[in-house]
OpenMM code with the backbone's topology and positions (N, CA, C; nanometers):
from openmm import Vec3, app, unit

residues = "MET ALA ALA ALA ALA SER LEU VAL ILE LEU LEU MET ALA GLN GLY ALA ALA ALA GLN ASP LYS ASP ALA LYS ALA MET LEU LYS GLU SER THR PRO GLU GLN ARG ALA ALA LEU GLN THR GLY MET MET LYS ASN LYS LEU LYS LEU ASP SER THR GLN ALA ALA LYS VAL GLN VAL ILE ASN LEU ASN TYR ALA GLN LYS LEU ASP PRO VAL LEU LYS SER ASP GLY ARG LYS LEU LYS MET LEU ARG ASP VAL MET ALA ILE GLN LYS ASP LYS ASP ALA GLU LEU LYS THR ALA LEU THR ALA ASP GLN TYR LYS GLN TYR GLU ALA MET LYS ASP GLU MET LYS ASP LYS LEU LYS GLU ALA ARG GLN LYS ASN".split()
positions = [
    Vec3(-1.7045, -0.7426, -0.3450),
    Vec3(-1.6227, -0.6415, -0.4082),
    Vec3(-1.5651, -0.5456, -0.3052),
    Vec3(-1.6293, -0.5311, -0.1893),
    Vec3(-1.5773, -0.4450, -0.0835),
    Vec3(-1.4425, -0.4947, -0.0349),
    Vec3(-1.4266, -0.6261, -0.0260),
    Vec3(-1.2985, -0.6824, 0.0163),
    Vec3(-1.1900, -0.6493, -0.0845),
    Vec3(-1.2225, -0.6570, -0.2120),
    Vec3(-1.1249, -0.6247, -0.3153),
    Vec3(-1.0869, -0.4768, -0.3078),
    Vec3(-1.1853, -0.3913, -0.2865),
    Vec3(-1.1569, -0.2483, -0.2751),
    Vec3(-1.0692, -0.2208, -0.1542),
    Vec3(-1.0964, -0.2862, -0.0435),
    Vec3(-1.0147, -0.2679, 0.0760),
    Vec3(-0.8734, -0.3160, 0.0529),
    Vec3(-0.8596, -0.4262, -0.0183),
    Vec3(-0.7283, -0.4789, -0.0514),
    Vec3(-0.6503, -0.3764, -0.1321),
    Vec3(-0.7143, -0.3183, -0.2292),
    Vec3(-0.6492, -0.2193, -0.3138),
    Vec3(-0.6129, -0.0959, -0.2321),
    Vec3(-0.7012, -0.0534, -0.1442),
    Vec3(-0.6737, 0.0637, -0.0604),
    Vec3(-0.5480, 0.0421, 0.0209),
    Vec3(-0.5379, -0.0720, 0.0830),
    Vec3(-0.4231, -0.0989, 0.1677),
    Vec3(-0.2940, -0.1069, 0.0880),
    Vec3(-0.3002, -0.1665, -0.0289),
    Vec3(-0.1791, -0.1848, -0.1079),
    Vec3(-0.1384, -0.0610, -0.1841),
    Vec3(-0.2352, 0.0177, -0.2231),
    Vec3(-0.2056, 0.1324, -0.3079),
    Vec3(-0.2171, 0.2639, -0.2320),
    Vec3(-0.1992, 0.2602, -0.1034),
    Vec3(-0.2140, 0.3806, -0.0228),
    Vec3(-0.1255, 0.4939, -0.0735),
    Vec3(-0.0123, 0.4601, -0.1311),
    Vec3(0.0761, 0.5620, -0.1832),
    Vec3(0.0691, 0.5727, -0.3345),
    Vec3(-0.0170, 0.4949, -0.3977),
    Vec3(-0.0212, 0.4900, -0.5444),
    Vec3(-0.1380, 0.5654, -0.6023),
    Vec3(-0.1487, 0.5605, -0.7311),
    Vec3(-0.2571, 0.6272, -0.8012),
    Vec3(-0.3839, 0.5438, -0.7926),
    Vec3(-0.4987, 0.6098, -0.7880),
    Vec3(-0.6257, 0.5394, -0.7802),
    Vec3(-0.6533, 0.4688, -0.9123),
    Vec3(-0.7146, 0.3518, -0.9003),
    Vec3(-0.7516, 0.2754, -1.0195),
    Vec3(-0.8772, 0.1969, -0.9877),
    Vec3(-0.9453, 0.1524, -1.0924),
    Vec3(-1.0631, 0.0707, -1.0693),
    Vec3(-1.0197, -0.0622, -1.0125),
    Vec3(-1.1095, -0.1265, -0.9354),
    Vec3(-1.0771, -0.2488, -0.8621),
    Vec3(-1.0071, -0.3537, -0.9473),
    Vec3(-1.0691, -0.3954, -1.0573),
    Vec3(-1.0099, -0.5067, -1.1323),
    Vec3(-0.8818, -0.4642, -1.2028),
    Vec3(-0.8724, -0.3384, -1.2467),
    Vec3(-0.7493, -0.2906, -1.3084),
    Vec3(-0.6358, -0.2864, -1.2068),
    Vec3(-0.6642, -0.2393, -1.0871),
    Vec3(-0.5629, -0.2324, -0.9824),
    Vec3(-0.5201, -0.3721, -0.9403),
    Vec3(-0.6153, -0.4619, -0.9270),
    Vec3(-0.5806, -0.5990, -0.8899),
    Vec3(-0.4931, -0.6641, -0.9960),
    Vec3(-0.5253, -0.6424, -1.1215),
    Vec3(-0.4444, -0.6991, -1.2293),
    Vec3(-0.3039, -0.6400, -1.2273),
    Vec3(-0.2948, -0.5094, -1.2085),
    Vec3(-0.1641, -0.4439, -1.2025),
    Vec3(-0.0832, -0.4974, -1.0852),
    Vec3(-0.1482, -0.5164, -0.9717),
    Vec3(-0.0777, -0.5679, -0.8534),
    Vec3(-0.0275, -0.7097, -0.8766),
    Vec3(-0.1096, -0.7927, -0.9379),
    Vec3(-0.0693, -0.9311, -0.9633),
    Vec3(0.0459, -0.9392, -1.0624),
    Vec3(0.0494, -0.8472, -1.1573),
    Vec3(0.1512, -0.8506, -1.2615),
    Vec3(0.2817, -0.7832, -1.2207),
    Vec3(0.2788, -0.7005, -1.1179),
    Vec3(0.4004, -0.6300, -1.0772),
    Vec3(0.4813, -0.7156, -0.9800),
    Vec3(0.6092, -0.6853, -0.9741),
    Vec3(0.6970, -0.7566, -0.8816),
    Vec3(0.6997, -0.6831, -0.7477),
    Vec3(0.7394, -0.7518, -0.6411),
    Vec3(0.7537, -0.6832, -0.5114),
    Vec3(0.8499, -0.5640, -0.5224),
    Vec3(0.9556, -0.5804, -0.6005),
    Vec3(1.0530, -0.4728, -0.6170),
    Vec3(0.9899, -0.3505, -0.6837),
    Vec3(0.9051, -0.3743, -0.7837),
    Vec3(0.8379, -0.2635, -0.8520),
    Vec3(0.7416, -0.1921, -0.7570),
    Vec3(0.6644, -0.2704, -0.6814),
    Vec3(0.5695, -0.2098, -0.5877),
    Vec3(0.6425, -0.1313, -0.4794),
    Vec3(0.7514, -0.1867, -0.4272),
    Vec3(0.8274, -0.1184, -0.3221),
    Vec3(0.8893, 0.0111, -0.3755),
    Vec3(0.9415, 0.0063, -0.4969),
    Vec3(1.0028, 0.1259, -0.5564),
    Vec3(0.8981, 0.2348, -0.5771),
    Vec3(0.7800, 0.1975, -0.6252),
    Vec3(0.6717, 0.2940, -0.6453),
    Vec3(0.6309, 0.3573, -0.5127),
    Vec3(0.6096, 0.2747, -0.4130),
    Vec3(0.5689, 0.3256, -0.2815),
    Vec3(0.6759, 0.4163, -0.2227),
    Vec3(0.8006, 0.3734, -0.2300),
    Vec3(0.9093, 0.4514, -0.1718),
    Vec3(0.9237, 0.5860, -0.2428),
    Vec3(0.9159, 0.5849, -0.3748),
    Vec3(0.9259, 0.7101, -0.4501),
    Vec3(0.8173, 0.8093, -0.4109),
    Vec3(0.6959, 0.7610, -0.3991),
    Vec3(0.5850, 0.8490, -0.3614),
    Vec3(0.6016, 0.9000, -0.2190),
    Vec3(0.6423, 0.8104, -0.1309),
    Vec3(0.6612, 0.8503, 0.0084),
    Vec3(0.7759, 0.9502, 0.0211),
    Vec3(0.8811, 0.9284, -0.0545),
    Vec3(0.9961, 1.0189, -0.0504),
    Vec3(0.9532, 1.1597, -0.0898),
    Vec3(0.8746, 1.1692, -0.1949),
    Vec3(0.8284, 1.3002, -0.2418),
    Vec3(0.7264, 1.3635, -0.1486),
    Vec3(0.6240, 1.2893, -0.1139),
    Vec3(0.5144, 1.3468, -0.0351),
    Vec3(0.5515, 1.3703, 0.1103),
    Vec3(0.6369, 1.2851, 0.1657),
    Vec3(0.6728, 1.2972, 0.3071),
    Vec3(0.8059, 1.3688, 0.3271),
    Vec3(0.8707, 1.4051, 0.2175),
    Vec3(0.9997, 1.4748, 0.2228),
    Vec3(1.1011, 1.3968, 0.3070),
    Vec3(1.1197, 1.2697, 0.2690),
    Vec3(1.2136, 1.1841, 0.3410),
    Vec3(1.3571, 1.2254, 0.3098),
    Vec3(1.4433, 1.2217, 0.4125),
    Vec3(1.5855, 1.2423, 0.3860),
    Vec3(1.6436, 1.1102, 0.3349),
    Vec3(1.7694, 1.1106, 0.2949),
    Vec3(1.8276, 0.9915, 0.2327),
    Vec3(1.8319, 0.8726, 0.3282),
    Vec3(1.8567, 0.8966, 0.4549),
    Vec3(1.8590, 0.7873, 0.5529),
    Vec3(1.7198, 0.7272, 0.5691),
    Vec3(1.6197, 0.8125, 0.5807),
    Vec3(1.4820, 0.7652, 0.5933),
    Vec3(1.4389, 0.6913, 0.4669),
    Vec3(1.4729, 0.7458, 0.3516),
    Vec3(1.4337, 0.6823, 0.2254),
    Vec3(1.4919, 0.5415, 0.2162),
    Vec3(1.6152, 0.5252, 0.2589),
    Vec3(1.6774, 0.3920, 0.2563),
    Vec3(1.6049, 0.2964, 0.3507),
    Vec3(1.5696, 0.3436, 0.4700),
    Vec3(1.4966, 0.2600, 0.5657),
    Vec3(1.3581, 0.2240, 0.5127),
    Vec3(1.2907, 0.3227, 0.4573),
    Vec3(1.1557, 0.3011, 0.4036),
    Vec3(1.1606, 0.2042, 0.2860),
    Vec3(1.2624, 0.2138, 0.2019),
    Vec3(1.2769, 0.1216, 0.0888),
    Vec3(1.2886, -0.0222, 0.1391),
    Vec3(1.3689, -0.0438, 0.2412),
    Vec3(1.3859, -0.1784, 0.2974),
    Vec3(1.2530, -0.2289, 0.3541),
    Vec3(1.1847, -0.1431, 0.4268),
    Vec3(1.0547, -0.1806, 0.4853),
    Vec3(0.9543, -0.2129, 0.3740),
    Vec3(0.9434, -0.1234, 0.2754),
    Vec3(0.8476, -0.1457, 0.1668),
    Vec3(0.8774, -0.2743, 0.0910),
    Vec3(1.0039, -0.3011, 0.0646),
    Vec3(1.0402, -0.4234, -0.0071),
    Vec3(1.0090, -0.5475, 0.0760),
    Vec3(1.0413, -0.5431, 0.2030),
    Vec3(1.0133, -0.6561, 0.2919),
    Vec3(0.8644, -0.6903, 0.2910),
    Vec3(0.7813, -0.5897, 0.3049),
    Vec3(0.6370, -0.6158, 0.3116),
    Vec3(0.5769, -0.6427, 0.1738),
    Vec3(0.6339, -0.5876, 0.0687),
    Vec3(0.5885, -0.6217, -0.0668),
    Vec3(0.6156, -0.7697, -0.0939),
    Vec3(0.7282, -0.8198, -0.0456),
    Vec3(0.7600, -0.9621, -0.0618),
    Vec3(0.6655, -1.0492, 0.0201),
    Vec3(0.6290, -1.0025, 0.1384),
    Vec3(0.5335, -1.0782, 0.2215),
    Vec3(0.3947, -1.0796, 0.1584),
    Vec3(0.3598, -0.9704, 0.0907),
    Vec3(0.2278, -0.9599, 0.0276),
    Vec3(0.2172, -1.0363, -0.1036),
    Vec3(0.3303, -1.0611, -0.1667),
    Vec3(0.3290, -1.1212, -0.2994),
    Vec3(0.2489, -1.2503, -0.3071),
    Vec3(0.2692, -1.3477, -0.2176),
    Vec3(0.1893, -1.4703, -0.2280),
    Vec3(0.0398, -1.4460, -0.2062),
    Vec3(0.0061, -1.3471, -0.1247),
    Vec3(-0.1348, -1.3148, -0.1009),
    Vec3(-0.1956, -1.2578, -0.2282),
    Vec3(-0.1227, -1.1668, -0.2921),
    Vec3(-0.1725, -1.1045, -0.4151),
    Vec3(-0.1877, -1.2043, -0.5289),
    Vec3(-0.0985, -1.2981, -0.5356),
    Vec3(-0.0981, -1.3933, -0.6466),
    Vec3(-0.1905, -1.5124, -0.6225),
    Vec3(-0.2434, -1.5219, -0.5018),
    Vec3(-0.3322, -1.6340, -0.4728),
    Vec3(-0.4710, -1.6068, -0.5298),
    Vec3(-0.5435, -1.7128, -0.5477),
    Vec3(-0.6827, -1.7009, -0.5913),
    Vec3(-0.7750, -1.7377, -0.4761),
    Vec3(-0.7274, -1.7106, -0.3567),
    Vec3(-0.8029, -1.7468, -0.2368),
    Vec3(-0.9274, -1.6635, -0.2174),
    Vec3(-0.9932, -1.6916, -0.1106),
    Vec3(-1.1155, -1.6196, -0.0774),
    Vec3(-1.0833, -1.4751, -0.0413),
    Vec3(-1.1703, -1.3855, -0.0828),
    Vec3(-1.1469, -1.2428, -0.0626),
    Vec3(-1.1340, -1.2070, 0.0853),
    Vec3(-1.2151, -1.2661, 0.1693),
    Vec3(-1.2107, -1.2330, 0.3112),
    Vec3(-1.0780, -1.2749, 0.3728),
    Vec3(-1.0298, -1.3939, 0.3368),
    Vec3(-0.9010, -1.4393, 0.3892),
    Vec3(-0.7890, -1.3500, 0.3368),
    Vec3(-0.7956, -1.3144, 0.2093),
    Vec3(-0.6945, -1.2257, 0.1520),
    Vec3(-0.6939, -1.0918, 0.2251),
    Vec3(-0.8121, -1.0386, 0.2500),
    Vec3(-0.8233, -0.9109, 0.3186),
    Vec3(-0.7632, -0.9199, 0.4580),
    Vec3(-0.7938, -1.0261, 0.5295),
    Vec3(-0.7376, -1.0438, 0.6647),
    Vec3(-0.5857, -1.0526, 0.6595),
    Vec3(-0.5342, -1.1285, 0.5645),
    Vec3(-0.3887, -1.1417, 0.5507),
    Vec3(-0.3249, -1.0066, 0.5197),
    Vec3(-0.3843, -0.9336, 0.4271),
    Vec3(-0.3315, -0.8027, 0.3892),
    Vec3(-0.3364, -0.7069, 0.5078),
    Vec3(-0.4459, -0.7072, 0.5793),
    Vec3(-0.4594, -0.6171, 0.6943),
    Vec3(-0.3550, -0.6474, 0.8011),
    Vec3(-0.3281, -0.7738, 0.8258),
    Vec3(-0.2274, -0.8116, 0.9259),
    Vec3(-0.0886, -0.7665, 0.8807),
    Vec3(-0.0580, -0.7881, 0.7549),
    Vec3(0.0716, -0.7462, 0.7013),
    Vec3(0.0833, -0.5944, 0.7048),
    Vec3(-0.0229, -0.5252, 0.6655),
    Vec3(-0.0210, -0.3786, 0.6639),
    Vec3(-0.0053, -0.3225, 0.8045),
    Vec3(-0.0667, -0.3858, 0.9026),
    Vec3(-0.0543, -0.3404, 1.0416),
    Vec3(0.0910, -0.3481, 1.0869),
    Vec3(0.1568, -0.4589, 1.0549),
    Vec3(0.2979, -0.4738, 1.0900),
    Vec3(0.3842, -0.3721, 1.0158),
    Vec3(0.3534, -0.3510, 0.8890),
    Vec3(0.4293, -0.2548, 0.8085),
    Vec3(0.4142, -0.1142, 0.8661),
    Vec3(0.2917, -0.0759, 0.8990),
    Vec3(0.2679, 0.0569, 0.9546),
    Vec3(0.3455, 0.0764, 1.0849),
    Vec3(0.3485, -0.0270, 1.1685),
    Vec3(0.4234, -0.0175, 1.2945),
    Vec3(0.5719, 0.0044, 1.2677),
    Vec3(0.6239, -0.0644, 1.1683),
    Vec3(0.7650, -0.0492, 1.1346),
    Vec3(0.7918, 0.0874, 1.0712),
    Vec3(0.7015, 0.1330, 0.9855),
    Vec3(0.7183, 0.2651, 0.9253),
    Vec3(0.7164, 0.3746, 1.0314),
    Vec3(0.6372, 0.3544, 1.1336),
    Vec3(0.6268, 0.4533, 1.2408),
    Vec3(0.7629, 0.4784, 1.3057),
    Vec3(0.8489, 0.3762, 1.3088),
    Vec3(0.9817, 0.3929, 1.3682),
    Vec3(1.0786, 0.4635, 1.2728),
    Vec3(1.0497, 0.4630, 1.1429),
    Vec3(1.1386, 0.5244, 1.0441),
    Vec3(1.0997, 0.6682, 1.0121),
    Vec3(0.9769, 0.7057, 1.0446),
    Vec3(0.9262, 0.8386, 1.0121),
    Vec3(0.9154, 0.9242, 1.1376),
    Vec3(0.9178, 1.0560, 1.1190),
    Vec3(0.8895, 1.1449, 1.2312),
    Vec3(0.7396, 1.1385, 1.2594),
    Vec3(0.6979, 1.1921, 1.3719),
    Vec3(0.5557, 1.1923, 1.4068),
    Vec3(0.4740, 1.2661, 1.3010),
    Vec3(0.5253, 1.3790, 1.2538),
    Vec3(0.4541, 1.4558, 1.1506),
    Vec3(0.4468, 1.3794, 1.0191),
    Vec3(0.5549, 1.3148, 0.9813),
    Vec3(0.5558, 1.2360, 0.8577),
    Vec3(0.4575, 1.1202, 0.8680),
    Vec3(0.4512, 1.0559, 0.9829),
    Vec3(0.3590, 0.9441, 0.9983),
    Vec3(0.2141, 0.9930, 0.9879),
    Vec3(0.1855, 1.1107, 1.0428),
    Vec3(0.0505, 1.1685, 1.0292),
    Vec3(0.0195, 1.1923, 0.8814),
    Vec3(0.1173, 1.2434, 0.8070),
    Vec3(0.0985, 1.2663, 0.6634),
    Vec3(0.0758, 1.1337, 0.5910),
    Vec3(0.1487, 1.0323, 0.6306),
    Vec3(0.1337, 0.8989, 0.5717),
    Vec3(-0.0086, 0.8474, 0.5948),
    Vec3(-0.0574, 0.8618, 0.7166),
    Vec3(-0.1943, 0.8201, 0.7474),
    Vec3(-0.2950, 0.9006, 0.6651),
    Vec3(-0.2700, 1.0285, 0.6495),
    Vec3(-0.3586, 1.1136, 0.5687),
    Vec3(-0.3568, 1.0691, 0.4227),
    Vec3(-0.2391, 1.0291, 0.3721),
    Vec3(-0.2297, 0.9788, 0.2348),
    Vec3(-0.3165, 0.8550, 0.2176),
    Vec3(-0.3109, 0.7662, 0.3148),
    Vec3(-0.3924, 0.6443, 0.3068),
    Vec3(-0.5407, 0.6794, 0.3090),
    Vec3(-0.5793, 0.7726, 0.3955),
    Vec3(-0.7197, 0.8138, 0.4023),
    Vec3(-0.7655, 0.8774, 0.2715),
    Vec3(-0.6791, 0.9595, 0.2131),
    Vec3(-0.7115, 1.0241, 0.0860),
    Vec3(-0.7323, 0.9196, -0.0237),
    Vec3(-0.6469, 0.8178, -0.0252),
    Vec3(-0.6594, 0.7123, -0.1254),
    Vec3(-0.7899, 0.6353, -0.1064),
    Vec3(-0.8257, 0.6097, 0.0178),
    Vec3(-0.9527, 0.5416, 0.0445),
    Vec3(-1.0683, 0.6217, -0.0140),
    Vec3(-1.0664, 0.7526, 0.0086),
    Vec3(-1.1730, 0.8385, -0.0427),
    Vec3(-1.1779, 0.8368, -0.1953),
    Vec3(-1.0606, 0.8441, -0.2595),
    Vec3(-1.0563, 0.8420, -0.4062),
    Vec3(-1.1097, 0.7105, -0.4613),
    Vec3(-1.0764, 0.6019, -0.3964),
    Vec3(-1.1243, 0.4720, -0.4445),
    Vec3(-1.2740, 0.4560, -0.4222),
    Vec3(-1.3247, 0.5084, -0.3120),
    Vec3(-1.4692, 0.5047, -0.2886),
    Vec3(-1.5425, 0.5832, -0.3977),
    Vec3(-1.4879, 0.6995, -0.4302),
    Vec3(-1.5482, 0.7815, -0.5366),
    Vec3(-1.5459, 0.7076, -0.6700),
    Vec3(-1.4341, 0.6446, -0.7004),
    Vec3(-1.4212, 0.5713, -0.8266),
    Vec3(-1.5206, 0.4562, -0.8317),
    Vec3(-1.5384, 0.3871, -0.7216),
    Vec3(-1.6327, 0.2753, -0.7170),
    Vec3(-1.7762, 0.3235, -0.7320),
    Vec3(-1.8079, 0.4392, -0.6752),
    Vec3(-1.9445, 0.4924, -0.6831),
    Vec3(-1.9788, 0.5361, -0.8252),
    Vec3(-1.8793, 0.5739, -0.9012),
    Vec3(-1.9030, 0.6165, -1.0399),
    Vec3(-1.9337, 0.4983, -1.1304),
    Vec3(-1.8921, 0.3787, -1.0872),
    Vec3(-1.9132, 0.2589, -1.1717),
    Vec3(-2.0425, 0.1924, -1.1419),
] * unit.nanometer
topology = app.Topology()
chain = topology.addChain("A")
for resn in residues:
    res = topology.addResidue(resn, chain)
    for name in ("N", "CA", "C"):
        topology.addAtom(name, app.Element.getBySymbol(name[0]), res)
């Protein structure tokens, strides 16, 4: 279950916290376009992106949401899924770093850390 929680943390870094199986179901049922739009909207608000940055971030989020789609929809082993997600997320973060200012990227990292903490709390309550 730790692998599933990590998967959710990486994918929902900009989203609302949810229980593991609910988040996984939501991720499997959503389209890459829906996930990218959700992430971009949250990032635009929380990071105060200008219109040029928002457009770049939307392209990045959509590109990586499309790369993640087969991983999310697979019924593969959790460890392999986690490794695939982590590799994709690493590439995405590197690309986002070029679209964001240094301060915005720090805020983005803080958002991911905050989401990890919220998901850990949610898991401990169950």
